[in-house]
MARMILUM-681512 format. One record per atom (N, C-alpha, C, CB): residue in three letters; x, y, z. Coordinates in Angstrom, 3 decimals, padded with zeros to 6 digits. Each point is the difference from the previous one (the first is absolute). Glycine has a CB too. Layout:
# MARMILUM-681512
  kelum         x         y         z
    ala         X         Y         Z
...
This chain:
# MARMILUM-681512
  kelum         x         y         z
    met   081.289  -041.494   055.370
    met   000.491  -000.198  -001.342
    met  -001.168   000.022  -000.981
    met   001.948  -001.341   000.878
    ser  -001.659   001.754  -002.067
    ser  -001.042   000.026  -001.027
    ser  -000.224  -001.397  -000.566
    ser   000.598   002.378  -000.564
    leu  -001.762  -002.562  -000.018
    leu  -000.345  -001.270  -000.628
    leu   000.994  -000.344  -001.109
    leu  -002.424   000.395   000.546
    gly   002.797   000.597  -001.330
    gly   000.957  -000.224  -001.081
    gly   001.356  -000.467   000.511
    gly  -001.185   001.731  -001.319
    ser   001.642  -001.156   002.446
    ser   001.288  -000.410   000.570
    ser  -000.039  -001.442   000.476
    ser   000.428   002.360   000.681
    val  -001.500  -002.717   000.000
    val  -000.129  -001.364   000.506
    val  -000.095  -000.990  -001.154
    val  -001.137   000.865   002.066
    met   000.314  -000.541  -003.060
    met  -000.149  -000.904  -001.144
    met   001.313  -000.099  -000.779
    met  -002.452   000.583  -000.151
    gly   003.145   000.525  -000.006
    gly   001.286  -000.020  -000.691
    gly   001.020  -000.877   000.720
    gly  -000.479   002.291  -000.856
    ala   000.504  -002.203   002.179
    ala   000.908  -000.836   000.782
    ala  -000.350  -001.475  -000.142
    ala   000.314   001.882   001.616
    lys  -001.603  -002.194  -001.614
    lys  -000.432  -001.393  -000.182
    lys   000.416  -000.507  -001.377
    lys  -001.951   000.382   001.552
    val   001.738   000.417  -002.564
    val   000.376  -000.403  -001.359
    val   001.501  -000.260  -000.065
    val  -001.907   001.346  -000.968
    leu   002.707  -000.460   001.507
    leu   001.451  -000.154  -000.051
    leu   000.444  -001.261   000.742
    leu   000.243   002.496  -000.144
    leu  -000.760  -002.713   001.329
    leu   000.391  -001.175   000.781
    leu  -000.400  -001.291  -000.707
    leu  -000.232   001.343   002.099
    tyr  -001.010  -001.438  -002.549
    tyr  -000.454  -001.221  -000.660
    tyr   000.687  -000.191  -001.356
    tyr  -002.209   000.223   001.175
    leu   002.549   000.859  -001.841
    leu   000.730  -000.093  -001.262
    leu   001.376  -000.621   000.242
    leu  -001.236   002.020  -000.901
    ile   001.899  -001.599   001.953
    ile   001.307  -000.570   000.341
    ile  -000.131  -001.490   000.303
    ile   000.748   002.230   000.906
    val  -001.794  -002.612  -000.178
    val  -000.233  -001.419   000.295
    val  -000.197  -000.780  -001.298
    val  -001.037   000.605   002.224
    cys   000.234  -000.072  -003.148
    cys  -000.229  -000.666  -001.293
    cys   001.301  -000.186  -000.761
    cys  -002.290   000.989  -000.091
    leu   003.123   000.026   000.085
    leu   001.258  -000.077  -000.745
    leu   000.955  -001.022   000.622
    leu  -000.286   002.400  -000.675
    ile   000.313  -002.468   001.998
    ile   000.825  -001.004   000.677
    ile  -000.511  -001.404  -000.324
    ile   000.512   001.640   001.857
    gln  -001.823  -001.833  -001.830
    gln  -000.573  -001.302  -000.364
    gln   000.373  -000.368  -001.435
    gln  -001.911   000.387   001.598
    phe   001.816   000.562  -002.509
    phe   000.351  -000.260  -001.397
    phe   001.464  -000.406  -000.113
    phe  -001.743   001.646  -000.758
    leu   002.614  -000.934   001.442
    leu   001.422  -000.319  -000.046
    leu   000.245  -001.422   000.491
    leu   000.561   002.423   000.350
    phe  -001.194  -002.814   000.751
    phe   000.157  -001.360   000.510
    phe  -000.521  -001.035  -000.998
    phe  -000.207   000.885   002.336
    met  -000.929  -000.613  -002.963
    met  -000.543  -000.948  -000.976
    met   000.936  -000.160  -001.200
    met  -002.321   000.619   000.727
    ile   002.887   000.471  -001.194
    ile   000.940  -000.061  -001.120
    ile   001.245  -000.793   000.390
    ile  -000.854   002.213  -000.847
    leu   001.388  -001.941   002.037
    leu   001.189  -000.721   000.452
    leu  -000.280  -001.492   000.166
    leu   000.782   002.079   001.153
    ile  -001.955  -002.415  -000.641
    ile  -000.379  -001.408   000.133
    ile  -000.094  -000.649  -001.382
    ile  -001.254   000.512   002.139
    gly   000.649   000.191  -003.097
    gly  -000.123  -000.530  -001.352
    gly   001.332  -000.173  -000.703
    gly  -002.201   001.067  -000.109
    ile   003.131  -000.198   000.394
    ile   001.300  -000.072  -000.667
    ile   000.928  -001.007   000.684
    ile  -000.271   002.390  -000.708
    tyr   000.302  -002.392   002.042
    tyr   000.990  -000.794   000.712
    tyr  -000.556  -001.233   000.708
    tyr   001.236   002.087   000.284
    leu  -002.250  -001.903   000.553
    leu  -000.439  -001.082   000.875
    leu  -000.622  -001.171  -000.765
    leu  -000.370   001.702   001.768
    phe  -000.551  -001.439  -002.672
    phe  -000.630  -001.072  -000.756
    phe   001.026  -000.751  -000.849
    phe  -002.137   001.313  -000.039
    his   003.114  -000.587  -000.460
    his   001.051  -000.628  -000.794
    his   000.819  -000.953   000.876
    his   000.096   002.025  -001.516
    leu   000.264  -001.587   002.703
    leu   000.822  -000.817   000.885
    leu  -000.779  -001.169   000.605
    leu   001.351   002.029   000.503
    leu  -002.570  -001.779  -000.043
    leu  -000.756  -001.036   000.701
    leu  -000.667  -001.010  -000.921
    leu  -000.369   001.645   001.776
    phe  -000.150  -001.187  -002.890
    phe  -000.807  -000.871  -000.862
    phe   000.603  -000.209  -001.378
    phe  -001.983   000.779   001.229
    asp   003.169  -000.245  -001.459
    asp   000.682  -000.111  -001.279
    asp  -000.865   000.523  -001.157
    asp   001.254  -001.973   000.904
    leu  -002.009   003.016  -000.633
    leu  -000.810   000.651  -001.031
    leu   000.846   001.055  -000.702
    leu  -002.132  -000.416   001.315
    pro   001.767   000.780  -002.534
    pro   000.740   001.084  -000.656
    pro  -000.179   001.308   000.784
    pro  -000.299  -001.129  -002.258
    arg   001.298   001.949   002.184
    arg  -000.077   001.298   000.685
    arg  -001.092   000.863  -000.632
    arg   002.460  -000.128   000.576
    leu  -003.085   000.935   000.238
    leu  -001.013   000.930  -000.490
    leu   000.659   000.996  -000.949
    leu  -001.362  -000.258   002.129
    ala   000.791   000.398  -003.305
    ala   000.479   000.983  -000.977
    ala  -000.895   001.224   000.115
    ala   000.890  -001.805  -001.587
    ile  -000.309   002.923   001.979
    ile  -000.807   001.197   000.265
    ile  -000.129   000.926  -001.203
    ile   000.722  -000.160   002.350
    gly  -000.268  -000.265  -003.493
    gly  -000.108   000.848  -001.184
    gly   001.181   000.945  -000.112
    gly  -002.477  -000.152   000.144
    ser   002.470   000.936  -001.186
    ser   001.151   000.858  -000.277
    ser  -000.240   001.466   000.345
    ser   000.615  -001.578  -001.792
    ser  -001.844   001.938   002.151
    ser  -000.285   001.406   000.281
    ser  -000.183   000.219   001.502
    ser  -001.075   000.241  -002.269
    phe   002.170   000.139   002.916
    phe  -000.050   000.238   001.443
    phe  -000.949   001.159   000.336
    phe   002.362  -000.861   000.204
    leu  -002.341   001.899  -001.008
    leu  -000.892   001.142   000.232
    leu  -001.467  -000.434  -000.058
    leu   001.734   001.545  -000.980
    ala  -002.084  -002.354   000.002
    ala  -001.381  -000.481  -000.119
    ala  -000.373  -000.843   001.209
    ala   000.189   000.025  -002.504
    leu   000.747  -000.832   002.998
    leu  -000.266  -000.813   001.190
    leu  -000.257   000.874   001.223
    leu   001.430  -001.821  -000.952
    val  -000.648   002.870   001.099
    val  -000.187   000.927   001.127
    val  -001.357   000.705  -000.116
    val   002.510   000.344   000.162
    val  -002.847   000.116  -001.344
    val  -001.275   000.697  -000.210
    val  -001.171  -000.944   000.248
    val   001.095   001.523  -001.679
    ala  -001.020  -002.750   001.158
    ala  -001.072  -000.980   000.209
    ala  -000.167  -000.309   001.484
    ala   000.458  -000.987  -002.266
    thr   000.643   000.862   002.967
    thr  -000.040  -000.319   001.426
    thr  -000.570   001.157   000.808
    thr   001.967  -001.510  -000.300
    leu  -001.567   002.716  -000.010
    leu  -000.549   001.164   000.714
    leu  -001.499   000.134  -000.255
    leu   002.227   001.160  -000.176
    ala  -002.645  -001.357  -001.056
    ala  -001.424   000.103  -000.319
    ala  -000.803  -001.072   000.735
    ala   000.584   000.951  -002.251
    ala  -000.074  -002.184   002.256
    ala  -000.688  -001.088   000.705
    ala  -000.037   000.273   001.506
    ala   000.734  -001.628  -001.786
    ala   000.363   002.138   002.321
    ala   000.056   000.303   001.433
    ala  -000.975   001.120   000.359
    ala   002.405  -000.729   000.053
    phe  -002.452   001.765  -000.855
    phe  -000.950   001.086   000.259
    phe  -001.438  -000.513  -000.048
    phe   001.628   001.651  -000.973
    ala  -001.938  -002.491  -000.012
    ala  -001.360  -000.545  -000.090
    ala  -000.325  -000.856   001.221
    ala   000.161   000.024  -002.507
    ala   000.791  -000.825   002.964
    ala  -000.221  -000.842   001.179
    ala  -000.211   000.861   001.250
    ala   001.403  -001.820  -001.041
    val  -000.611   002.853   001.189
    val  -000.144   000.907   001.149
    val  -001.355   000.703  -000.056
    val   002.505   000.343   000.081
    gly  -002.880   000.122  -001.256
    gly  -001.300   000.653  -000.148
    gly  -001.141  -000.940   000.366
    gly   000.962   001.443  -001.794
    phe  -000.875  -002.696   001.337
    phe  -001.026  -000.987   000.334
    phe  -000.059  -000.219   001.507
    phe   000.331  -001.113  -002.228
    gly   000.826   000.962   002.846
    gly   000.040  -000.215   001.451
    gly  -000.593   001.161   000.777
    gly   002.014  -001.390  -000.325
    leu  -001.698   002.598  -000.069
    leu  -000.544   001.170   000.690
    leu  -001.501   000.139  -000.252
    leu   002.231   001.133  -000.198
    leu  -002.670  -001.505  -000.991
    leu  -001.433   000.025  -000.297
    leu  -000.756  -001.009   000.861
    leu   000.512   000.719  -002.349
    val   000.041  -001.916   002.491
    val  -000.617  -001.012   000.873
    val  -000.019   000.509   001.440
    val   000.787  -001.867  -001.529
    gly   000.316   002.459   001.968
    gly   000.059   000.550   001.356
    gly  -001.002   001.114   000.216
    gly   002.388  -000.604   000.079
    ala  -002.584   001.434  -001.079
    ala  -000.955   001.100   000.117
    ala  -001.433  -000.503   000.073
    ala   001.584   001.457  -001.245
    gly  -001.880  -002.507   000.510
    gly  -001.367  -000.515  -000.043
    gly  -000.336  -000.937   001.132
    gly   000.105   000.241  -002.412
    ser   000.864  -000.569   003.247
    ser  -000.213  -000.957   001.087
    ser  -000.144   000.723   001.337
    ser   001.304  -001.733  -001.272
    arg  -002.068   001.108   002.154
    arg  -000.196   000.571   001.341
    arg   000.898  -000.640   001.049
    arg  -002.344   000.490  -000.628
    ser   003.010  -001.602   000.272
    ser   000.887  -000.672   000.956
    ser   001.135  -000.685  -000.754
    ser  -001.922  -000.347   001.614
    his   002.961  -000.029  -000.865
    his   001.111  -000.727  -000.613
    his  -000.466  -001.350  -000.532
    his   001.605   001.155   001.543
    ala  -002.459  -001.821  -000.791
    ala  -000.499  -001.318  -000.415
    ala  -000.787   000.105  -001.302
    ala  -000.096  -000.723   002.406
    gln  -000.746   001.732  -002.506
    gln  -000.789   000.190  -001.222
    gln   000.919   000.283  -001.187
    gln  -001.934   000.872   001.366
    ala   002.926  -000.044  -001.170
    ala   000.943   000.317  -001.080
    ala   000.801  -001.231  -000.407
    ala   000.150   002.357   000.838
    ala   000.302  -003.122   000.146
    ala   000.793  -001.198  -000.304
    ala  -000.821  -001.014  -000.777
    ala   001.352   000.377   002.066
    leu  -002.582  -000.601  -001.642
    leu  -000.844  -000.981  -000.683
    leu  -000.353   000.467  -001.417
    leu  -000.930  -000.721   002.226
    phe   000.446   001.944  -002.343
    phe  -000.396   000.504  -001.312
    phe   001.199   000.082  -000.943
    phe  -001.858   001.295   001.078
    gly   002.973  -000.762  -000.586
    gly   001.193   000.125  -000.835
    gly   000.495  -001.350  -000.483
    gly   000.607   002.056   001.244
    ser  -000.580  -003.041  -000.360
    ser   000.457  -001.338  -000.380
    ser  -000.915  -000.635  -001.038
    ser   000.999  -000.261   002.266
    val  -002.291   000.344  -002.034
    val  -000.960  -000.589  -000.938
    val   000.101   000.683  -001.360
    val  -001.542  -000.572   001.910
    met   001.635   001.889  -001.922
    met   000.085   000.720  -001.280
    met   001.281  -000.332  -000.757
    met  -001.360   001.839   000.994
    val   002.473  -001.994  -000.284
    val   001.254  -000.334  -000.670
    val  -000.092  -001.391  -000.624
    val   001.276   001.462   001.615
    val  -001.909  -002.398  -000.921
    val  -000.169  -001.341  -000.570
    val  -000.907   000.063  -001.228
    val   000.322  -001.040   002.284
    ile  -001.432   001.754  -002.188
    ile  -000.915   000.111  -001.141
    ile   000.697   000.677  -001.180
    ile  -001.967   000.113   001.576
    leu   002.645   000.992  -001.320
    leu   000.718   000.685  -001.069
    leu   001.127  -000.864  -000.557
    leu  -000.569   002.191   001.061
    gly   001.202  -002.976  -000.193
    gly   001.041  -000.914  -000.458
    gly  -000.550  -001.065  -000.927
    gly   001.230   000.411   002.108
    ile  -002.412  -000.916  -001.785
    ile  -000.620  -001.029  -000.832
    ile  -000.349   000.566  -001.375
    ile  -000.913  -001.129   002.059
    ile   000.279   002.290  -002.090
    ile  -000.438   000.536  -001.300
    ile   001.121   000.692  -000.775
    ile  -002.259   000.285   000.982
    ser   003.415  -000.070  -000.344
    ser   001.074   000.727  -000.679
    ser   000.979  -000.905  -000.731
    ser  -000.231   001.736   001.722
    gly   000.129  -003.043  -001.513
    gly   000.927  -000.905  -000.655
    gly   001.124  -000.471   000.889
    gly  -000.556   001.121  -002.082
    thr   000.487  -000.837   003.368
    thr   001.034  -000.439   000.922
    thr  -000.056  -001.510   000.203
    thr  -000.086   002.230   001.135
    phe  -001.105  -002.779  -001.024
    phe  -000.160  -001.423   000.282
    phe  -000.213  -000.845  -001.247
    phe  -000.935   000.644   002.179
    leu   000.405  -000.060  -003.198
    leu  -000.342  -000.709  -001.227
    leu   000.207   000.968  -001.160
    leu  -001.683  -001.515   001.198
    pro   002.336   001.061  -002.267
    pro   000.205   000.907  -001.130
    pro  -001.318   000.570  -000.535
    pro   002.055  -001.295  -000.582
    ile  -002.034   002.542   000.223
    ile  -001.196   000.711  -000.469
    ile  -000.650  -000.715  -001.182
    ile   001.007   002.151   000.787
    his  -000.213  -002.643  -001.718
    his  -000.579  -000.599  -001.204
    his  -000.779  -001.290   000.280
    his   001.873   001.008  -001.279
    leu  -001.733  -001.585   002.476
    leu  -000.761  -001.195   000.356
    leu  -001.327   000.334   000.685
    leu   002.160  -001.223   000.219
    met  -002.378   002.481   000.060
    met  -001.215   000.424   000.708
    met  -001.128   000.282  -000.986
    met   001.408   000.970   001.842
    pro  -002.648  -001.023  -001.346
    pro  -001.131   000.372  -000.868
    pro   000.151   001.445  -000.490
    pro  -001.500  -001.614   001.248
    lys   000.934   001.898  -002.407
    lys   000.125   001.330  -000.618
    lys  -000.483   001.112   000.929
    lys  -000.306  -001.065  -002.238
    thr  -000.753   000.805   003.003
    thr  -000.524   001.018   000.919
    thr   001.040   000.367   001.053
    thr  -002.328  -000.866  -000.372
    ile   002.972  -000.145   000.948
    ile   001.025   000.251   001.015
    ile   001.210   000.695  -000.633
    ile  -000.779  -002.022   001.313
    gln   001.114   001.641  -002.536
    gln   001.107   000.673  -000.690
    gln  -000.276   001.485  -000.151
    gln   000.515  -002.114  -001.224
    met  -001.761   002.455   000.885
    met  -000.357   001.405  -000.155
    met   000.051   000.726   001.353
    met  -001.454  -000.596  -001.981
    ile   000.892  -000.035   003.005
    ile   000.015   000.606   001.339
    ile   001.434   000.203   000.475
    ile  -002.210  -001.083   000.533
    ser   003.073   000.115  -000.804
    ser   001.383   000.085   000.479
    ser   000.762   001.166  -000.622
    ser  -000.032  -002.462   000.329
    ser  -000.397   002.921  -001.476
    ser   000.697   001.122  -000.630
    ser  -000.152   001.291   000.803
    ser  -000.370  -001.082  -002.220
    phe  -000.549   001.087   003.202
    phe  -000.185   001.171   000.868
    phe   000.696  -000.166   001.351
    phe  -002.183   000.422  -001.133
    ser   002.986  -001.444   001.290
    ser   000.653  -000.297   001.279
    ser   001.399   000.611   000.061
    ser  -001.317  -002.130   000.158
    pro   001.592   002.958   000.837
    pro   001.356   000.535   000.158
    pro   001.035  -001.103   000.186
    pro  -000.984   002.055   000.998
    leu   000.589  -003.151  -000.365
    leu   000.923  -001.110   000.170
    leu   000.426  -000.567  -001.360
    leu  -001.068  -000.533   002.223
    arg   000.133   000.428  -003.133
    arg   000.337  -000.484  -001.350
    arg   000.915   000.979  -000.715
    arg  -002.190  -001.203  -000.114
    trp   001.952   002.489   000.264
    trp   000.867   000.985  -000.656
    trp   001.440  -000.174   000.471
    trp  -001.931   001.616  -000.184
    gly   002.093  -001.807   001.485
    gly   001.349  -000.193   000.537
    gly   000.631  -001.290  -000.494
    gly  -000.666   001.292   002.010
    ile  -000.099  -002.380  -001.979
    ile   000.511  -001.290  -000.468
    ile   000.383   000.088  -001.473
    ile  -001.432  -001.201   001.690
    asp   000.569   001.811  -002.485
    asp   000.293   000.129  -001.430
    asp   001.262   000.830  -000.241
    asp  -002.451  -000.195  -000.488
    asn   002.685   001.207   001.316
    asn   001.237   000.779  -000.135
    asn   001.223  -000.881   000.233
    asn  -001.219   002.063   000.754
    tyr   001.188  -002.864   000.306
    tyr   001.142  -000.870   000.291
    tyr   000.161  -001.091  -001.061
    tyr  -000.320   000.454   002.444
    leu  -000.778  -001.003  -002.927
    leu   000.103  -000.983  -001.083
    leu   000.641   000.635  -001.233
    leu  -002.036  -001.205   000.880
    glu   001.639   002.426  -001.179
    glu   000.572   000.712  -001.146
    glu   001.509   000.175   000.167
    glu  -002.186   001.198  -000.342
    leu   002.620  -000.852   001.541
    leu   001.419   000.249   000.236
    leu   000.804  -001.287   000.108
    leu  -000.624   002.103   001.148
    phe   000.114  -003.082  -000.399
    phe   000.771  -001.214   000.263
    phe  -000.056  -000.993  -001.156
    phe  -000.446   000.330   002.415
    ile  -000.712  -000.521  -002.998
    ile  -000.171  -001.036  -001.026
    ile   000.271   000.543  -001.403
    ile  -001.687  -001.122   001.469
    arg   001.168   002.314  -001.743
    arg   000.101   000.535  -001.360
    arg   001.132   001.023  -000.157
    arg  -002.449  -000.383  -000.237
    asp   003.216   000.601   001.310
    asp   001.098   000.975  -000.001
    asp  -000.489   001.368  -000.478
    asp   001.649  -001.861  -000.417
    gly  -002.790   002.285   000.989
    gly  -000.616   001.256  -000.395
    gly   000.764   001.221   000.471
    gly  -002.151  -001.160   000.048
    thr   001.665   002.305  -000.500
    thr   000.621   001.288   000.333
    thr  -001.004   000.864   000.767
    thr   001.492  -000.128  -002.060
    leu  -001.034   001.285   002.430
    leu  -000.859   000.957   000.701
    leu  -001.223   000.355  -000.842
    leu   002.011   000.918   001.192
    ile  -001.837  -000.764  -002.468
    ile  -001.116   000.331  -000.896
    ile  -001.043  -001.118   000.023
    ile   001.552   001.350  -001.471
    asp  -001.097  -002.600   001.533
    asp  -000.913  -001.140  -000.009
    asp  -000.891  -000.043   001.241
    asp   001.679  -001.245  -001.347
    ile  -001.148   001.683   002.481
    ile  -000.771  -000.081   001.252
    ile  -000.699   001.308   000.355
    ile   001.609  -001.711   000.784
    leu  -001.382   002.735  -001.561
    leu  -000.521   001.329   000.338
    leu  -001.518   000.056   000.186
    leu   001.911   000.911  -001.254
    pro  -002.729  -001.483   000.365
    pro  -001.453   000.117   000.201
    pro  -000.475  -000.602   001.328
    pro  -000.254  -000.076  -002.474
    arg   000.722  -001.125   002.798
    arg  -000.422  -000.644   001.257
    arg   000.578   000.732   001.208
    arg  -000.143  -002.215  -001.183
    thr   001.325   002.757   001.026
    thr   000.613   000.767   001.086
    thr  -000.833   001.245   000.304
    thr   002.282  -000.847  -000.668
    leu  -002.742   001.506  -000.369
    leu  -000.851   001.182   000.207
    leu  -001.314  -000.385   000.672
    leu   001.032   001.090  -002.015
    trp  -001.607  -002.242   001.638
    trp  -001.220  -000.462   000.659
    trp   000.245  -000.265   001.478
    trp  -000.775  -000.999  -002.158
    leu   001.930   000.411   002.484
    leu   000.327  -000.253   001.413
    leu   000.128   001.312   000.770
    leu   001.181  -002.123  -000.653
    leu  -000.560   003.109   000.049
    leu   000.150   001.290   000.681
    leu  -001.337   000.728   000.126
    leu   002.339   000.153  -000.877
    leu  -003.190  -000.273  -000.121
    leu  -001.345   000.579   000.113
    leu  -000.806  -000.690   001.095
    leu   000.062   000.588  -002.437
    phe   000.084  -001.896   002.553
    phe  -000.664  -000.725   001.085
    phe   000.495   000.513   001.354
    phe  -000.244  -002.038  -001.480
    phe   001.548   002.240   001.611
    phe   000.564   000.531   001.240
    phe  -000.604   001.371   000.321
    phe   002.142  -001.269  -000.428
    ile  -002.202   002.140  -000.549
    ile  -000.569   001.345   000.225
    ile  -001.458  -000.103   000.420
    ile   001.580   000.973  -001.696
    phe  -002.354  -001.797   001.002
    phe  -001.404  -000.206   000.359
    phe  -000.120  -000.529   001.432
    phe  -000.552  -000.448  -002.420
    ala   001.352  -000.552   002.759
    ala  -000.062  -000.592   001.342
    ala   000.383   001.018   001.068
    ala   000.539  -002.241  -000.977
    met   000.480   003.048   000.696
    met   000.433   000.998   000.987
    met  -001.052   001.086   000.186
    met   002.382  -000.454  -000.611
    leu  -002.931   000.955  -000.468
    leu  -001.021   001.046   000.113
    leu  -001.239  -000.523   000.733
    leu   000.847   001.047  -002.131
    thr  -001.233  -002.273   001.809
    thr  -001.161  -000.597   000.665
    thr   000.293  -000.216   001.484
    thr  -000.678  -001.123  -002.157
    ser   001.842   000.597   002.478
    ser   000.378  -000.219   001.399
    ser   000.028   001.294   000.780
    ser   001.327  -001.968  -000.696
    met  -000.714   002.977   000.128
    met   000.078   001.285   000.696
    met  -001.385   000.595   000.198
    met   002.272   000.383  -000.973
    ser  -003.137  -000.563   000.005
    ser  -001.366   000.490   000.128
    ser  -000.733  -000.711   001.141
    ser  -000.025   000.520  -002.460
    ile   000.169  -001.819   002.533
    ile  -000.648  -000.772   001.072
    ile   000.539   000.425   001.355
    ile  -000.324  -001.940  -001.561
    phe   001.656   002.034   001.686
    phe   000.587   000.401   001.276
    phe  -000.422   001.419   000.382
    phe   001.949  -001.514  -000.448
    ala  -002.008   002.406  -000.512
    ala  -000.389   001.384   000.283
    ala  -001.469   000.075   000.448
    ala   001.694   000.812  -001.697
    lys  -002.557  -001.600   001.079
    lys  -001.422  -000.009   000.402
    lys  -000.178  -000.521   001.400
    lys  -000.648  -000.321  -002.360
    arg   001.422  -000.696   002.715
    arg  -000.077  -000.551   001.364
    arg   000.587   000.937   001.013
    arg   000.121  -002.268  -000.932
    asn   000.878   003.048   000.481
    asn   000.705   000.923   000.884
    asn   000.561  -000.724   001.211
    asn  -001.490   001.849  -000.765
    glu   002.071  -003.019   000.496
    glu   000.532  -000.832   001.060
    glu   001.472   000.321   000.232
    glu  -001.654  -001.804  -000.569
    pro   002.076   001.784   001.821
    pro   001.433   000.183   000.261
    pro   000.817  -001.225  -000.425
    pro  -000.587   001.513   001.915
    asn  -000.015  -002.717  -001.810
    asn   000.667  -001.229  -000.415
    asn  -000.421  -000.301  -001.426
    asn   000.079  -000.890   002.381
    ile   000.795   001.158  -003.354
    ile  -000.428  -000.099  -001.392
    ile   000.508  -001.263  -000.660
    ile  -000.039   002.467  -000.119
    gly  -000.385  -003.574   000.587
    gly   000.278  -001.237  -000.731
    gly   001.050  -000.845   000.629
    gly  -000.647   001.149  -002.004
    leu   001.013  -002.153   001.227
    leu   000.918  -001.025   000.486
    leu   001.427   000.451  -000.107
    leu  -001.613  -001.738  -000.652
């Protein structure tokens, strides 16, 4: 099989996994938290198309990151450790654990280059501010550009190695 076929299959499979995870998270936010903890139901905004586009862009960026980590790693253990540490670091600087406005100005600036922040900001725009596709378009394009960069870099690494086993 060609490198492109294998990478395409990996992207498709992991994309489906991301979408299933998203669906479960949305259902938990709408139904389970409401029933178990008497919290208000998750409000997903009024633009279903924008939600689908934001989710696909975030999923593509996540898949690209995963394949990039797999390409740069020599073992499953190395990929698991590096990927986990990077996700925690990116989560910290992206506003997942602490609101961006409470962070030092330097970290706020650095976080503006984080794909994780772009995705979070898209969902905040849709869920909190009832945004539209136009509102999330710039960050969505950045997420897709990150995916393209990650895929091209991964394919380049795999092609240079000329390995039959191309990643995780």
